[in-house]
C-alpha positions in Angstrom: 51.0 22.3 -143.3 53.6 19.3 -143.4 56.4 20.9 -141.8 54.5 19.5 -138.1 53.7 16.6 -139.2 55.3 13.5 -137.8 58.3 12.8 -140.0 59.2 9.5 -138.8 60.9 7.3 -141.9 58.6 4.8 -141.3 55.3 5.8 -140.6 55.7 9.5 -141.5 55.0 8.5 -145.4 51.9 6.8 -144.0 50.8 9.2 -141.6 50.3 11.8 -144.9 48.9 9.3 -146.8 45.9 8.6 -144.1 46.1 12.4 -143.4 45.0 13.2 -147.1 42.0 10.5 -146.7 41.3 12.3 -143.4 41.9 15.7 -144.9 39.0 14.8 -147.6 36.4 13.4 -145.7 36.5 16.4 -143.3 36.3 18.6 -146.6 33.3 16.3 -147.9 31.5 17.1 -144.2 32.6 20.5 -144.5 30.5 20.7 -148.0 27.3 19.3 -146.4 27.3 22.3 -143.6 29.5 19.9 -140.8 32.2 20.5 -139.5 33.5 18.3 -136.7 36.8 16.7 -135.7 35.6 14.1 -133.2 32.6 12.8 -136.4 35.3 13.0 -139.0 37.3 11.1 -136.5 34.7 8.0 -136.3 34.2 8.1 -139.9 37.4 7.5 -140.9 38.4 4.8 -138.1 35.3 3.1 -140.0 37.1 3.5 -143.1 40.4 2.7 -142.2 39.3 -0.5 -140.3 36.8 -1.5 -143.6 39.8 -1.0 -145.7 41.5 -3.6 -143.6 39.0 -6.0 -143.4 40.7 -8.4 -145.6 43.8 -8.5 -143.9 41.9 -9.3 -140.6 39.5 -11.6 -142.4 42.9 -13.6 -143.5 44.1 -13.2 -140.4 41.0 -15.2 -138.6 41.3 -17.7 -140.9 44.5 -18.8 -140.2 43.8 -18.4 -136.3 41.2 -21.0 -136.9 43.4 -23.3 -139.2 46.0 -22.7 -136.7 43.6 -23.9 -133.7 43.0 -27.1 -136.0 46.7 -27.7 -136.6 48.1 -27.3 -132.7 47.5 -30.9 -131.7 49.6 -32.5 -134.6 52.3 -29.2 -134.0 52.1 -30.4 -130.2 52.5 -33.9 -130.6 55.7 -33.1 -133.0 57.2 -31.1 -130.3 56.5 -34.2 -127.5 57.9 -36.1 -129.9 61.4 -34.1 -130.2 61.1 -32.6 -126.7 64.6 -32.6 -124.6 66.6 -33.3 -128.4 68.9 -30.7 -129.2 71.3 -32.7 -132.1 71.4 -31.4 -135.6 69.8 -34.1 -136.7 66.2 -34.6 -134.6 65.9 -30.8 -135.1 66.2 -30.9 -138.9 63.6 -33.6 -138.6 61.7 -31.8 -136.4 61.4 -28.6 -139.0 61.0 -30.9 -141.6 57.7 -32.5 -140.2 56.5 -29.4 -138.7 56.4 -28.0 -142.3 54.7 -31.0 -143.5 51.7 -30.4 -141.2 51.8 -26.5 -142.5 51.9 -28.2 -146.0 49.3 -30.1 -145.5 46.9 -27.9 -144.5 47.7 -25.5 -147.6 49.1 -22.5 -145.0 52.2 -20.5 -144.5 54.0 -20.9 -141.2 54.3 -16.7 -141.5 51.0 -16.7 -142.6 49.8 -14.6 -139.3 52.7 -12.4 -139.7 52.1 -10.7 -142.7 49.0 -9.4 -142.0 50.3 -8.1 -138.8 53.4 -6.3 -140.3 50.8 -5.0 -142.5 48.3 -3.8 -140.2 50.5 -2.1 -137.3 52.1 0.3 -139.4 48.6 1.8 -140.3 47.3 2.1 -136.9 50.3 3.4 -135.4 50.1 6.0 -138.7 46.7 6.6 -137.6 47.2 7.3 -134.1 50.1 9.9 -135.4 47.4 11.7 -137.5 45.0 12.1 -134.4 47.5 13.4 -132.4 47.9 16.2 -134.5 44.7 17.2 -136.9 45.5 20.6 -138.1 49.3 19.4 -139.6 46.9 17.0 -141.7 43.3 18.5 -142.0 44.0 22.1 -143.3 40.2 23.1 -142.7 41.3 22.6 -139.8 44.0 24.9 -139.7 42.7 27.7 -141.6 40.6 28.4 -138.5 44.0 29.5 -136.8 45.1 31.6 -139.5 43.5 34.9 -138.4 45.1 34.7 -134.6 48.0 32.7 -135.8 49.2 36.4 -138.1 48.2 38.1 -134.9 50.4 36.8 -133.0 53.7 36.7 -135.2 52.6 40.8 -135.8 53.4 41.0 -132.1 56.7 42.2 -130.8 58.2 39.8 -128.9 55.5 37.1 -130.0 58.4 33.9 -129.8 59.6 34.5 -126.2 55.9 35.0 -124.8 55.0 31.7 -127.1 58.0 29.4 -125.3 57.3 30.4 -121.8 53.2 29.8 -122.5 54.2 26.1 -123.6 56.5 26.5 -120.2 53.7 27.2 -118.2 50.5 25.3 -119.9 53.1 22.6 -120.1 52.1 22.1 -123.6 53.7 18.8 -125.5 53.6 18.8 -129.1 55.1 16.1 -131.8 57.6 17.3 -132.8 58.7 19.6 -129.9 57.5 23.2 -131.0 60.5 25.5 -131.8 60.1 29.6 -131.4 64.1 29.9 -132.0 64.1 29.4 -135.8 63.9 31.9 -138.3 61.6 30.2 -141.0 57.9 32.2 -140.4 56.4 29.0 -141.9 57.8 26.8 -139.2 56.7 29.3 -136.7 53.5 29.7 -138.1 52.6 26.0 -137.6 54.5 25.4 -133.9 51.6 28.2 -133.1 48.7 26.5 -134.7 50.6 23.4 -133.0 50.3 24.6 -129.0 47.0 26.7 -129.7 45.0 23.3 -130.9 46.9 21.0 -128.6 45.7 23.7 -125.4 42.7 23.1 -122.6 40.0 25.5 -122.4 42.1 27.5 -119.2 45.0 27.6 -121.7 43.2 30.2 -123.6 42.5 32.6 -121.2 46.5 32.5 -120.4 46.9 33.3 -124.1 44.7 36.6 -123.7 46.6 37.4 -120.6 50.5 37.2 -122.4 48.4 38.8 -125.6 46.1 41.5 -124.3 45.7 43.4 -128.0 44.3 40.1 -129.6 41.6 39.5 -126.5 38.7 39.7 -129.6 40.8 37.5 -132.0 41.1 35.1 -129.5 37.5 34.7 -128.6 36.6 34.7 -132.1 39.1 31.8 -132.9 38.2 30.1 -129.5 34.4 29.8 -130.4 35.2 28.3 -133.6 37.8 25.7 -132.5 35.4 24.8 -129.8 32.4 24.5 -132.5 34.8 22.3 -134.6 36.2 20.2 -131.2 32.9 19.8 -129.5 32.0 16.0 -129.3 28.7 15.7 -127.2 29.7 19.2 -125.5 33.0 18.4 -124.7 36.5 19.8 -126.1 38.0 16.6 -127.8 41.4 18.4 -126.8 41.3 18.6 -123.6 41.5 15.4 -121.4 38.9 13.9 -119.2 40.8 14.5 -116.3 40.4 18.1 -116.9 37.1 18.0 -117.9 36.2 16.7 -114.3 38.4 18.9 -112.0 37.7 21.9 -114.1 33.6 21.3 -113.9 33.7 19.7 -110.5 35.1 23.0 -109.3 32.3 25.2 -110.8 29.9 22.1 -110.0 29.2 21.2 -113.8 28.4 17.7 -112.9 27.0 16.8 -116.4 30.2 17.0 -117.8 32.4 15.6 -115.1 29.8 12.5 -116.0 30.5 12.9 -120.0 34.4 12.8 -119.1 33.9 10.3 -117.2 32.2 8.0 -119.9 34.9 8.3 -122.2 37.4 6.1 -120.2 34.7 3.5 -118.6 33.3 3.0 -122.4 37.2 2.6 -123.6 37.4 0.3 -121.0 33.8 -1.5 -121.8 34.3 -1.6 -125.4 38.1 -3.5 -125.1 36.3 -5.8 -123.4 33.5 -6.7 -125.7 36.1 -7.5 -128.4 38.2 -9.2 -126.0 35.4 -11.5 -125.3 34.9 -12.1 -129.4 38.0 -12.5 -130.0 38.6 -16.1 -130.6 41.0 -17.3 -128.1 44.1 -18.8 -130.1 45.5 -22.5 -129.0 48.4 -22.7 -126.8 51.6 -23.5 -129.3 53.9 -25.5 -127.2 53.4 -28.1 -124.1 52.9 -25.5 -121.6 49.3 -24.7 -122.1 49.0 -23.7 -118.2 51.5 -20.8 -118.7 49.9 -20.1 -121.8 46.6 -19.9 -120.4 47.4 -17.6 -117.5 49.6 -15.5 -119.7 46.6 -14.9 -122.2 44.5 -14.4 -119.6 46.4 -12.0 -117.6 46.7 -9.6 -121.1 43.1 -9.8 -121.5 42.5 -8.2 -118.1 45.4 -5.6 -118.6 44.6 -4.3 -121.9 41.1 -3.0 -121.2 42.5 -1.8 -117.8 45.7 0.4 -119.8 42.9 2.0 -121.6 40.7 2.6 -118.8 43.9 4.6 -117.2 45.2 6.0 -120.3 41.7 7.3 -121.7 41.8 9.7 -118.3 45.5 11.4 -119.3 45.3 11.9 -123.1 42.8 13.8 -125.1 39.1 13.1 -125.9 39.6 12.7 -129.3 42.2 9.9 -129.2 39.8 8.6 -126.8 37.4 8.7 -129.3 39.6 6.9 -131.5 40.4 3.9 -129.5 36.3 3.6 -128.5 35.4 3.6 -132.0 38.3 1.0 -133.2 37.2 -0.9 -130.7 33.2 -0.3 -131.3 33.9 -1.2 -135.4 36.5 -4.4 -134.3 34.1 -6.2 -132.1 31.3 -5.6 -135.1 33.8 -7.1 -137.3 34.4 -9.8 -135.2 31.1 -10.7 -134.7 30.1 -11.6 -137.8 33.2 -13.4 -138.6 32.2 -15.3 -135.8 28.9 -16.0 -137.3 30.8 -16.6 -140.8 33.4 -19.2 -139.3 30.7 -21.2 -137.6 29.0 -21.7 -141.4 31.7 -22.5 -142.9 33.1 -26.0 -143.2 36.9 -25.8 -142.4 38.0 -29.1 -144.6 36.7 -27.4 -147.9 39.2 -24.3 -146.9 41.7 -26.8 -145.9 41.8 -28.5 -149.5 41.5 -25.2 -151.4 44.4 -24.1 -149.6 46.0 -27.9 -150.5 45.2 -27.1 -154.4 46.7 -23.5 -153.9 49.8 -24.7 -152.8 50.4 -27.7 -155.1 50.0 -25.6 -157.9 52.5 -22.9 -156.5 55.2 -25.8 -156.0 54.4 -26.9 -159.7 55.4 -23.5 -160.4 58.6 -24.0 -158.7 59.5 -26.9 -160.7 58.4 -29.2 -156.9 58.1 -33.1 -157.5 55.0 -34.0 -156.1 56.4 -36.9 -154.7 58.7 -35.3 -152.5 56.2 -34.1 -150.4 53.5 -36.6 -150.8 54.3 -39.0 -147.7 55.1 -35.8 -145.6 51.7 -34.5 -146.5 50.0 -37.7 -144.9 51.0 -37.0 -141.3 48.6 -37.3 -138.5 48.4 -36.7 -135.4 47.3 -40.6 -134.3 50.1 -41.4 -136.7 53.2 -39.5 -134.1 53.8 -41.6 -131.4 57.7 -42.1 -130.9 60.5 -40.6 -132.8 61.7 -42.8 -135.7 65.3 -44.7 -135.0 68.1 -42.6 -136.1 70.5 -44.4 -138.9 73.7 -44.6 -136.6 76.1 -44.8 -139.5 74.8 -41.3 -141.3 73.5 -39.9 -138.3 70.1 -39.0 -140.3 66.5 -40.0 -138.7 64.0 -41.9 -141.0 62.2 -39.3 -141.9 65.0 -37.6 -143.7 66.4 -40.9 -145.2 63.0 -41.2 -146.8 62.9 -37.7 -148.2 66.3 -38.1 -149.4 65.4 -41.3 -151.1 62.2 -39.6 -152.5 64.4 -36.8 -154.3 67.2 -39.8 -155.5 64.2 -41.3 -157.3 62.7 -38.2 -158.8 66.5 -37.5 -160.1 67.3 -41.1 -160.9 63.8 -40.9 -163.2 64.8 -38.0 -164.8 68.4 -39.7 -166.0 69.3 -40.9 -169.6 70.6 -44.3 -170.1 74.1 -44.3 -170.4 74.1 -40.5 -169.4 76.8 -39.7 -166.8 73.5 -39.0 -164.0 72.9 -42.5 -165.1 75.8 -43.7 -163.7 76.5 -41.4 -161.0 72.9 -42.9 -159.5 74.6 -46.4 -159.8 77.5 -45.6 -157.8 74.8 -44.2 -155.0 72.9 -47.0 -155.5 76.2 -49.2 -154.3 76.9 -47.3 -151.8 73.5 -47.1 -150.4 73.5 -51.1 -150.4 76.8 -51.4 -148.7 75.9 -48.5 -146.2 73.0 -50.7 -144.5 75.0 -54.2 -144.5 
């Protein structure tokens, strides 16, 4: 079964794990008499987003704290704007880090959540793209037909021609030149699952002796793939064009609703999402870029939903609805909580972490008190050392901490005396 699953080095193993979950959901539904891929996709999407919710919450909390930090971060950027010397860049980095320390968050806080979530969501897409490769219950529906096709003389050439004529796209690409019967069987299942309704008529022409088996398999697969009257293997465009010609306008409307609902749910999701504050001084450019992306993404979803299988459209819609529901309650939650309490808790956690790492608290106590109101002009640099005042203060704190630990008469104490003498002479 796994031969036709996506075999990418990173997403492949993740997709297999998600496939096991999807297979379990489908099996449980089958036990109560419900065998439907579309409904399984919706339930599976809800389960996955529920699992990812803790990461989503952390990301949202980081976003709220980032908005609160932005005035101070922008003031630091403005303070060192245009300064490319090493001393200024180091001082800017130190002051920026101090602001993050003050709010008790990591500079990479948002990236970590994204790095975990994105592979999961991309792997989820791979599972929905080729359901039989992961869900044994769906694959078993093709067994009788696959056996009949493989027992037909010259079936490999016929299947190759069928893929070419119908332009069936599978991932990985179906290969009927191999000798491995298991690989050939899986390739046939991939092609059969990706065929639209018209493709099954072409299959009957290629294998006329299997007409009864083809009809029985098509009826079973149509039932499994049926969602609100639509075959989830068909694209909305295929459904619209075929039913418009036969004057079945109800199915034309149902197919058209897939991209429309996808567009509307994406718009709703974007409106509920908190808009991040610009991270630099180009507020107008950042806002324009953000607005352009907010307009483009729903339109992209609308256009793509015409050309991808209905099943993927259901996945996009279900994902947008789940995210919107989560975001609605997250917004209500963050309206009630006190960010100052979160900042204090984060500072306490950061302090304990620093203590475990053996970092003296007095080394960062001054930096942690930085406030926007105190950031005005850059401090003067020491002309002899090329160090800013902020750097000198930090070095002085480190020296004092080391001096306090040195025993009287030790080599470290004598070294401190020499350092103090040099410091006094350098200031004259």
